[in-house]
N, C-alpha and C positions, 0 to 999 in steps of 0.2 A: 504493500499499499504506500509506504513512504517513497518508494522508487517512482511510482506513478505521480504522486504529489510533486516530487522534485522535477519530473519530466514536464508536467503541465506548467509549472512556474518557469522553467527554463525556456519553454516554447514561447511563453508570453514575453520574456526578456528578449529572446531572439527576434520576435516580431517587432517589438518596440525599437530594437537596435536597427533593424531594416528601415523602419519608418524614419528614424533619426538620420540615416544615411541617404534618404531619397530627396535630393534637393528639388526636383521637379514637383514632387508631392507637397513639399513644404511651401513652394511658391503657389501651388493650387489652393492650399489652406488659406494663404493670404488673400487670394482672389475671392474665395468663398466668403471670407470675413468681410471683404469690401461689398459684396452683394448684400449681405445681411445688414451692414451699416447703412447702405443706400436705402434699403427698404424701411428700416427702423427710424431713420431720420427724415423720411419724407411721407410720414403718416401711413406707411405700409405695414405689413406683417410678415411673419415667418410661418409657414405651414409645413408640417412634417408628416411623412407617411411611410409605411413599411408593413411587412407581415411577420407574425410570430415574434421571435426575439427582436427583430428590427422594429416591430410595433412598440415593444416595451422600451426600446432605445428612444423612439420618438417621444414617448410620454416622459421619459426621464429628462431628455434634453429640453423639451418644452417647459417642464417644471423649473429647470435651471434658469431659463430666460425670464419666465414670468415672475419667479420668486427672487432668487439670488444664487450666485455661485460662490463668490469670494468675499463679498462685503455687502452691506446694506446699500441699496440704491433703488431708484424708481423701477417699476415693472416694465418689462419689454413684451410687446405683443407677439406671442408665439402660440400656435394652436396645433395640437396633434390630431390628425384626422382619423385616429385609431381608437377613439375613446367612447363614442356614442353608439352603444350596442343596438339601440332601437333603430337608428338611422342605417347602420351598417347591415343589420339583418333585413330591414325592409328593402334596401337597394338590392341585396343579394337575392332575396326571395322574389321580388317583383320584377327585377330586371336581370342582372347578371353580376356575379362577384367581380368580374373585370371592371365594372363601373363603380365599385364601392368607394373609391377615392375621387374619381373624376366628377361624379355627380355632386359631391360635396364641394370640390374645387370650383366647379362652374357657378355654384351658388355664392360662395364667400370669397373667392379669389378676385384680385383686381390687378390691372396693369401696374407694374412696379413692385408687387409683392415678390417674395422669394419662397420657392418650394424646395424643401430638403427631402429628397427621395432616398430612402435607405433600403438596400437590397444586397444581400451577400452574393447572390448570383448575378444580379443586374438584369435579370430576364423575367421577373414576375410580371404577368400580363396586366394586373391591375395597376402596378407601379408604372409600367410603360404607357398604358392608356392615359394615366393622369399626367405623366411627363409630356406626352404629345399635346394634350389639351393645354397645358401650361405654356408650351411654345406658341400655340395659337393665340393665347390670351396675353402674350408679352409678359409673362411671369418668369422671373429668373429661376433656373433649375440647377440646384447643386445635387449631384449624384454621388452617393457613397456606396462603394461596392468592393469586390475583391480584385485580384490581379488579372483575371481573365477579361478579355474584350467582350463586351456584352451589348445588348440593345440599349441599355441606359446611357452608354457612351454617346449614342447618336442623338440623344434628346436632352443632354445636359450642357449648360453653359460652362460649367466647370465640373470635372470629374475627380473624385477623390478615391482612387483605386488602391486599396491597401495591398502591399506586396505579400499576399498569402492566399492560399486556396483552402485553408482550414477554416470551417465556419466559426468555430469558437474564437480563434485568433482574430478573424475579421471583425467579429462583433466587439471584441475587446478593444481593438484599434479604432473602431467607429466611435465608441464612447470616449476614448482618449481624444480623438479629433474633435468631437462635439464639445468636449470640455475646453479644448484649446481655443476653438472659435468663440465660445461664450466668454472665456477669459479675455480674449483680445477685444471683443465688443465692449465688455465692461470697462476695460482699461481706456479704450478710445472715448467712450461716452461719459464715463463717470469717474475718471481718475481723481478728480478733486474731492470726491466723496470717500475715497479709500482712507481708512484710519492710518495714521503714522505709526510705524513700527517702534516699539519701545526699545 
């Protein structure tokens, strides 16, 4: 058991090290942050979507933006499109699960908003359907996925493809990237509110 624990921890460290060495990916994180800042400073919002573990990541990251991550500051408008079970099951039942995010996006999305689409494979039909609609609506799309080229690449303004094909490591790196983006946004918008270190 201890051997497996050590193996899992080491794989996380290795994935983080790969991320640290990927200059293009770090540049893409900066670009993604600029999209978020542009939306949030122009009365726009962030919308997040994904399936399964990625849906949980969406809710986690939306909570960080709305509440706080590093220090007290005003709320930022971020909505996870994965939380309303009545809406999601109605769309899935009455239409199709492929439309579970796009119908929500069509209702609440606006030109200048930013969509954060999280998919370890980058090929989930409902994620791609929403990303295509976002392109039509002039909504910025940030795609978070794994190392393989996917359909999400074709519909993202910036792609954050984690250098791994292991689902668990991809998800761990997605949360790390999400925290980095939120930290950068907080610093850019609210640095004057950060408490001085003693």
